[in-house]
Every structure is written in structure tokens, then in C-alpha cells.
N, C-alpha and C positions, 0 to 999 in steps of 0.2 A: 828230292832236291828242292830246297826252299826258294821261293821267289820273293820273299819279304824284302821290301825296300829296293827291289829291282824293277826297272822298266824293261818290258820285253817287247820286241818287235817280231811279228810273225809274217812270213811270206809264203804263200802257197804257189807252187809252180806245177804246171801240167805239161807232160811230154807225151806225145802220141806215137805209137808204133802200129803199123798196119799188119793185120793177121793175114796169112799164116806166118808164124815165126817159130824158130827153134827155141827151146828153153835152156839157155846155157846155165852152168853151175859155176858159182864163184870159186876160185882157187886161191891158194896162198900167194901165188906170184902175180895175181891180177892187180892192176893199179887201183887206187881208191875210186869208189863210185862205179865199179864195173859189174855189180851184181846182176843176175839174170832176172827174167820176168817170172812172177810167182805162178801164174796159171793162165791157161787160154781163156778167151772170152766164152760166155755161155752160148750154147747152141740156140739158134733162132730159126723158127719155121717161117720161111718167107711167104708161105701160102696161108698162114693163120688168119682167120677172118677178123680177129680182134685188132690186127694192125691197121685196118681201115685205110689201106692205101688207095689213092685215086686210080682209076682205070689206066692200065699201061705202065704204072709206076713200079719200080723195083727197089729193093733195099741196096744201099751202098755196102761195100765190104765192111766186115766187122773190124773194130779197132780195139786195141788194148791201151788203156789209160794208166800211166804210171804217175800217181799223185805224189808230189814231194812237198813236205811242209818243213819250213825252217824257222826255228825260234832261237834268237840270239840275245844274250845280255847286252845291255848298253856298253859300248866299248869293246865288245867281242870277246870278253874273257872266257865265256863258255858258249858253245853253239850246239844245238841239237837239230838233227835232220831226220825226219821220218819219211819212209816210203812204204809202199805196200809189200816190200821185200825185206827191208832191214831198218835198223836204227843206228845212227852214227852220232857220237858225242865228240866234239873237238874242244880241247882245253888248251888255252894259250900257255906257252912255256912259263911265262912270268907268274902265273898263278900256281904253278907246280914246283918250279925250281929256281934257285938263285942263278944269276947270270953265268952263262958258260959252264953250268954244272948239271950233273945228273942225280944229285942228291935231293930227294923230295923235301919240300918245306912242310912245316907242321899243318898248315891249312890245306895242303893237298889231300891228306888222308880222307877227310870228310867228303870231298868232292868225288874221289874215286870210289868210296864206299857207296855213295848214292847211285853211281853208275852200276856197281855190282848188284845193288838191290833191283835195278831195272832189268838186268840180265836174268836174275833169278825169277823175277815176276813173269817174264816172257818165256821162261823155260828154254832159253837158248843154250845149246851145248857146245857152241863154237864161237870164239871171240877173236877178232883181229885187232891188234894193237900196233899202230904205225906211228913212227916219229918223223918229224920234219923240222928243218931249220930254214933260216933265210939264206941269202946269197953272200953274206959276209964271211970272211975266212975262206979256207980251202974247202973244196968239195969233199976231200977225204976226211978232213976233221968233222965236217957236217955229217958224213955217213956214220962215223964212230959215235958222235954225240947223240944223234937222233936215235940210233939203235940202243944206246945205253939208257936213254930216257924212256923209250918204249918198254924196255925190260923192267925198269924201276916201277912203272905203272902196272905192268902185268903182275909183278910180284905182290903188289897190294891187292889187286883184283882177286888173285888166286886164293887169298886168305878167306874170302867171303863166298867163293863159288864152289860148286860141286867139284870134288876131286877128279871127276872124269871129264871136266871141261877141256876142250882142245883149244890151244892158243896158236895163232899165227902172228909172229912178231917180226917187224921189218923196220929198218931205218932208211929213209929216202933222201937224207940231206936236203938240198934245195929243190929237188924235183917236186912237181905237182903243187906249185904255189897257188894259193887261193886269193892273193892280193898282189898289188904291184910292189916289187922289191925296191923300186926307186925311191920310196918314201919310208920313213921310220914307222909310220902307222901301218903301212902294208907289210913291212918286215915283221912287225909285232904279231900280225895275224898269221903269218906264215910259220912262225916259230910255235909249233903246236904238237900235241899228241892226240891222235884220233883213236877212239875205241868204237868198233862197229860189230854188230851181231845180228843174226836173222831174227825176225819177229817171232818165229816158232822153231822148235827143234826139227831138223830135217828128218823125214821118215827113214 
């Protein structure tokens, strides 16, 4: 995906979870951003001489760090989020579809093809395609339109991916906004299609 003539802003966020934890598996009905933790922390020998702890000192409980990096085009037309578990691309509806339509624009194909190349590069065998709208119009219309848009993106992705790739396709209407629907700028960000996939194929 080219970054020519684009200004990119990167933001790294760190969230901490205390071990021990169970390792949940993401399912088709899970809401966006609910993927599980990739692996437990490495085993540490609290008595190892190399730790050079002061007399009487002990190690604090081990922690799992989930590193999240977000890169967004100026204006938010495209947003990429990387964690140690998965990769998520969010494309604003305006760069993919005409207003209130699920018919892909000519410019959309190259953006979706670039995402497909990333899926192939990471060897991911499962892809989730989720559609979202703003809060204008009825919720029911938003459900229909967001699902139709997710299906349209999935169909283009499938042309470039392994035939055995599994897809989870959902339309969420105005649920799970990422910005304030009280402003047009926020609604524009909420009208989007997200494509997410694990960093590697699950064993």
C-alpha cells in the first residue's frame, strides 16, 4: 500500500494484563477488537543469580504486554492497527462506495487488493470483514447497508486469497462507533469497513 504524498501519524499504545490469564480464541460473533492474547509470558527463574536482586527483594508477578500500533492517513481515509495478535485495516466508506451505496468505486479495488496482499504475506487463513455505518437513518437500514458493504469488500478480497480462506462477514449498523456521531467528521470515520486477520495462521 503506497504512502506517496500521504502524511502518516503513528500512535503506539500499550495495555497491560496481569498473568495468569486464560487465552481466549476470537469467534465470529465477537465484537471488534476482542481478540485473545497470543501467548503466555516466558518462564522466569526467580532464584537465577543473573537477576542480581538486592537481598530480600522478590520479583513482581509477570505481565503480558499487548502492544498496539495505529497508523492513519491524514483525514482518516485508511487506518491500520497492528497488535501482537492481529492486523486490522479500516477503510472509510467514502473511499470505497458512493453515498448510501454498496457498489464499490473504481478506486476501491486497488486498496482492497493491497490488503489481500498483506493477508497472503502473513499466511492468514481466516479473515473477518465487518461493515459499520453512522447513526443517521434507521438502525435496520444501517444493518442492511453495512452487511452489503462488507460482502462487497469480501468478494474482492476472495479473488486474491487462497480458496480455502475462511471469512466471517458482519454488518453492525451504528454499533461500535470509533468517533462521535454528533459531528460530520465523526460520522465519516464511523462509516467504514474493517478487515482483520491474525498475524499467522492458527495451528
